[in-house]
C-alpha positions in Angstrom: -1.4 -9.2 17.9 -0.4 -7.8 14.5 -1.3 -4.2 13.4 -0.8 -2.1 10.7 -0.7 1.5 10.2 -0.9 3.5 7.0 0.7 7.2 6.8 1.1 9.6 4.1 -0.3 12.6 2.5 -4.1 13.0 2.1 -4.0 14.8 -0.7 -1.6 14.7 -4.0 -1.8 16.8 -7.2 -2.3 15.3 -10.3 0.7 13.9 -12.1 2.8 13.6 -9.1 3.9 10.3 -7.3 1.5 9.3 -4.3 3.7 7.7 -1.2 2.3 5.7 1.6 4.0 4.1 4.1 2.7 0.9 6.5 4.2 0.6 10.0 3.6 -2.9 11.4 3.8 -4.3 15.0 3.5 -7.5 16.5 4.9 -9.2 13.8 8.2 -9.1 11.6 7.9 -8.4 7.4 10.6 -10.7 7.3 8.7 -13.5 8.9 8.9 -16.8 6.6 6.3 -17.1 4.5 4.5 -13.7 5.3 3.0 -11.5 2.7 2.6 -7.6 2.7 0.0 -6.4 0.8 -1.7 -2.8 -0.3 -5.0 -2.3 -1.7 -7.3 0.5 -2.3 -11.2 1.0 -2.7 -12.1 4.0 -4.6 -15.8 5.7 -4.3 -18.4 3.6 -5.3 -16.1 0.6 -6.3 -14.9 -2.5 -5.0 -11.7 -3.4 -3.2 -8.6 -3.4 -5.7 -5.5 -5.2 -5.0 -2.6 -3.4 -6.0 0.3 -5.6 -5.0 2.6 -7.5 -2.6 6.0 -7.8 -1.1 7.0 -11.2 0.2 8.9 -11.7 2.9 12.1 -12.3 1.3 11.8 -8.9 -0.5 9.9 -10.4 -3.9 7.2 -8.1 -5.3 4.0 -8.8 -7.4 2.2 -6.1 -8.7 -1.6 -5.5 -10.4 -1.0 -5.9 -14.0 -3.3 -3.0 -14.6 -1.4 -0.8 -12.1 2.1 -2.6 -12.7 3.7 0.4 -14.7 3.2 2.6 -12.0 3.5 0.9 -8.9 6.3 0.1 -6.4 6.3 -1.7 -3.4 9.5 -1.7 -1.1 10.2 -2.0 2.3 12.8 -1.2 5.3 13.2 -4.2 7.4 15.5 -2.0 10.1 11.7 0.4 10.4 9.6 -2.9 9.8 8.1 -0.8 7.5 6.9 -1.3 3.7 6.0 1.3 1.2 3.9 1.9 -1.9 4.5 4.7 -4.4 2.3 4.9 -7.2 3.2 7.7 -10.1 1.5 9.7 -12.5 -1.9 9.9 -10.1 -4.8 11.2 -11.9 -8.2 11.8 -9.8 -9.2 8.3 -10.5 -6.5 7.2 -8.1 -8.6 8.7 -5.1 -9.6 5.9 -2.7 -8.9 5.0 0.2 -5.9 2.9 0.7 -4.9 -0.1 2.8 -1.8 -1.8 3.9 -2.7 -5.9 4.7 -0.8 -8.9 5.9 -2.0 -12.1 4.3 -4.4 -13.3 6.2 -6.8 -10.9 7.4 -4.9 -8.4 9.1 -5.5 -5.0 7.8 -4.8 -1.4 8.6 -7.6 0.9 9.1 -6.9 2.6 5.9 -6.1 6.2 5.0 -7.7 8.1 2.5 -5.9 9.9 -0.3 -7.5 12.4 -2.8 -5.9 13.1 -6.3 -7.1 17.0 -7.0 -5.3 20.3 -8.1 
């Protein structure tokens, strides 16, 4: 059974870079045709897709976040990571990692505050 677990700081200061890691078990992030995503949900808003890294390392980002977002991976650790730069309080959200289709981490709260 595929399991995903997000980890990273729960508090980030404005203008800094938010960094989160998703550790995957029960599957390999290099499994052919698999895709691995990051999404977030801000208070009072719907789920927002941020970007994806595919089994071969290709990345695709939401146009609205593309200039600030980077997704990378460490295949030796079966992990993939999110970096979001120049954060503001509007980036406060619960951040999720996921595998298409239907596998989600439990989410991790990130608050952007001085």
